[in-house]
C-alpha positions as CSV (number, residue, x, y, z in Angstrom):
1,M,109.6,108.6,133.0
2,A,111.1,105.2,132.1
3,E,114.0,103.9,134.1
4,F,117.3,103.5,132.4
5,N,118.3,99.9,131.8
6,P,122.0,99.5,131.1
7,Y,121.4,96.0,129.7
8,Q,118.9,97.1,127.1
9,P,120.4,97.3,123.6
10,P,120.5,100.8,122.1
11,A,117.7,102.0,119.8
12,P,118.4,101.3,116.1
13,P,119.3,104.2,113.9
14,P,116.6,105.6,111.5
15,G,115.9,103.3,108.6
16,Q,117.1,100.2,110.5
17,L,115.0,97.6,112.4
18,R,116.7,95.8,115.2
19,G,120.1,95.6,113.5
20,M,118.7,94.9,110.0
21,P,119.3,97.8,107.5
22,L,116.5,98.8,105.1
23,Q,118.5,97.5,102.1
24,K,118.8,94.0,103.7
25,V,115.0,93.9,104.5
26,L,114.1,94.8,100.9
27,F,116.8,93.3,98.8
28,S,118.3,90.3,100.6
29,F,116.8,86.8,100.8
30,K,118.8,86.0,104.0
31,G,117.7,86.3,107.6
32,R,114.4,86.5,109.5
33,I,111.8,89.3,110.1
34,P,108.8,89.4,112.4
35,R,105.2,89.9,111.3
36,R,105.3,93.6,112.1
37,T,108.2,94.2,109.8
38,Y,106.5,92.0,107.1
39,W,103.3,94.1,107.2
40,L,105.3,97.4,107.4
41,Y,107.1,96.6,104.1
42,S,104.8,94.3,102.2
43,V,101.7,96.6,102.2
44,P,103.4,99.6,100.5
45,V,105.2,97.3,98.0
46,N,101.9,95.5,97.2
47,V,100.1,98.8,96.8
48,A,102.8,100.1,94.4
49,M,102.7,96.8,92.4
50,A,98.9,97.1,92.1
51,L,99.1,100.7,90.9
52,L,101.7,99.8,88.3
53,L,99.6,96.8,87.1
54,E,96.6,99.1,86.9
55,Q,98.6,101.6,84.7
56,L,99.8,98.7,82.5
57,L,96.2,97.5,82.0
58,A,95.0,101.0,81.3
59,L,97.7,101.4,78.7
60,A,96.8,98.1,77.1
61,E,93.2,99.1,77.0
62,A,94.0,102.5,75.5
63,R,96.0,100.8,72.7
64,H,93.2,98.4,71.9
65,V,91.6,99.0,68.5
66,P,88.3,97.3,67.6
67,P,88.4,94.6,64.9
68,P,88.6,96.1,61.4
69,R,85.4,96.4,59.3
70,S,87.1,98.5,56.7
71,A,90.6,99.5,55.7
72,L,90.4,102.7,57.8
73,P,90.7,101.0,61.2
74,V,93.6,98.9,60.0
75,A,95.4,102.1,59.0
76,V,94.6,103.6,62.4
77,E,95.9,100.4,64.2
78,A,99.1,100.5,62.1
79,A,99.6,104.1,63.0
80,N,99.2,103.3,66.7
81,A,101.5,100.3,66.6
82,G,104.7,102.0,67.7
83,P,107.1,100.8,70.3
84,P,105.3,100.6,73.6
85,W,107.9,102.5,75.6
86,Q,105.4,103.3,78.4
87,A,104.8,99.6,79.0
88,Y,108.6,99.0,79.1
89,L,108.9,101.8,81.7
90,I,106.1,100.3,83.8
91,L,107.7,96.8,83.6
92,A,111.1,98.3,84.5
93,A,109.6,99.8,87.7
94,Y,107.6,96.6,88.4
95,L,110.6,94.2,88.5
96,P,112.4,95.8,91.5
97,L,109.1,95.8,93.4
98,L,108.6,92.1,92.6
99,W,112.1,91.5,94.0
100,M,111.3,93.4,97.2
101,K,108.1,91.4,97.7
102,L,109.9,88.1,97.2
103,A,112.7,89.1,99.5
104,V,110.3,90.1,102.3
105,L,108.3,86.9,101.9
106,A,111.5,84.8,101.9
107,K,112.6,86.3,105.2
108,R,109.1,85.7,106.6
109,W,109.2,82.0,105.6
110,H,112.6,81.8,107.2
111,D,111.2,83.1,110.4
112,Q,108.9,80.1,110.4
113,N,111.9,77.8,109.8
114,R,110.8,77.0,106.3
115,S,112.8,77.2,103.1
116,A,112.4,80.1,100.6
117,N,111.2,77.4,98.2
118,W,107.8,78.2,99.6
119,L,107.9,81.4,97.4
120,I,106.6,79.2,94.6
121,V,103.2,79.3,96.3
122,T,103.2,83.1,95.6
123,F,102.7,82.4,91.9
124,I,99.6,80.2,92.3
125,P,96.6,82.5,91.6
126,L,94.3,83.3,94.6
127,V,95.6,80.2,96.5
128,G,99.0,81.7,96.8
129,M,97.6,85.0,98.2
130,V,95.6,83.1,100.8
131,I,98.5,80.9,101.9
132,N,100.9,83.9,102.1
133,F,98.4,85.9,104.1
134,L,97.7,83.1,106.6
135,E,101.2,81.8,106.9
136,C,103.3,84.9,106.6
137,G,100.9,87.6,107.8
138,C,99.1,85.8,110.7
139,N,101.3,83.0,112.0
140,P,104.0,83.8,114.5
141,G,107.6,82.8,113.8
142,T,109.7,80.2,115.4
143,R,110.8,81.2,118.9
144,G,114.5,81.3,119.4
145,E,117.3,80.7,116.9
146,N,116.6,78.5,113.9
147,R,118.7,77.5,110.9
148,Y,118.1,80.9,109.2
149,G,119.3,83.0,112.1
150,P,118.5,84.4,115.5
151,D,115.0,85.3,116.6
152,P,114.2,88.8,115.3
153,I,112.1,89.5,118.5
154,P,114.2,89.4,121.6
155,D,112.8,87.3,124.5
156,P,111.7,89.7,127.3
157,N,112.4,87.1,130.0
158,A,115.9,86.4,128.8
159,R,118.7,87.2,131.3
160,P,120.9,90.2,130.3
161,P,124.3,89.2,129.0
162,S,127.0,88.9,131.6
163,P,130.0,91.2,131.2
164,P,133.1,89.7,129.6
165,R,135.4,87.7,131.9
166,A,138.3,90.2,131.6
167,R,136.2,93.0,133.1
168,R,135.0,90.8,136.0
169,V,138.6,89.7,136.8
170,A,139.8,93.3,136.6
171,A,137.0,94.5,138.8
172,R,137.9,91.9,141.5
173,T,141.6,92.7,141.5
174,Q,141.2,96.5,141.9
175,P,141.7,97.8,145.5
176,P,138.6,99.3,147.0
C-alpha cells in the first residue's frame, strides 16, 4: 500500500488533467500540455476526422455521373443535382474537430516554448504531418515555466511548498 504524502496535490476530478478541464484541452489555444495528453486527445480527433473525410469522399463518388454520351445521362445528372445536405452535415461535424486538433497542437507547440504560428506547418501536405509527429508527438517539452505557462509535468525532485507564514507563526506562539 502506498504511503500518504500530505504534500502531494489531490488527484484531479474525472474529465480533468492536472488542473486543466477537458473543455480547455480541446477548445482553448492557451496553456501547455505534455506529450501524453497530446496523444490521448489527438489520436481520437484524427481518427474521427479521417472517418468524416472518408464519408465525404464516398458521398462525392456516389454523386459522380459519367460524362454524357446521350441526353439520358444528362437528365439523370440533373435529377441527382439537388442540394448536397449530407455533405453540409459532414462539413459541419468536421469543423469542430479541426478546431480541436488545432487547439491541442497549439498547446503542444507552447509546451516547446514556440508560438502557435507553427500551426501553419499543419496545412503543408505530408511535410506538416511529419513535422507535427516529430516535434509535437516525440520531442519533450520545455522543463520548468516558459512564456506560455507552468510546466504541465511537475518535477519529482522539487521541494514541497512550505506552509504559509501565518500558520508557521501561529504554530510557534501556541503553548505546548
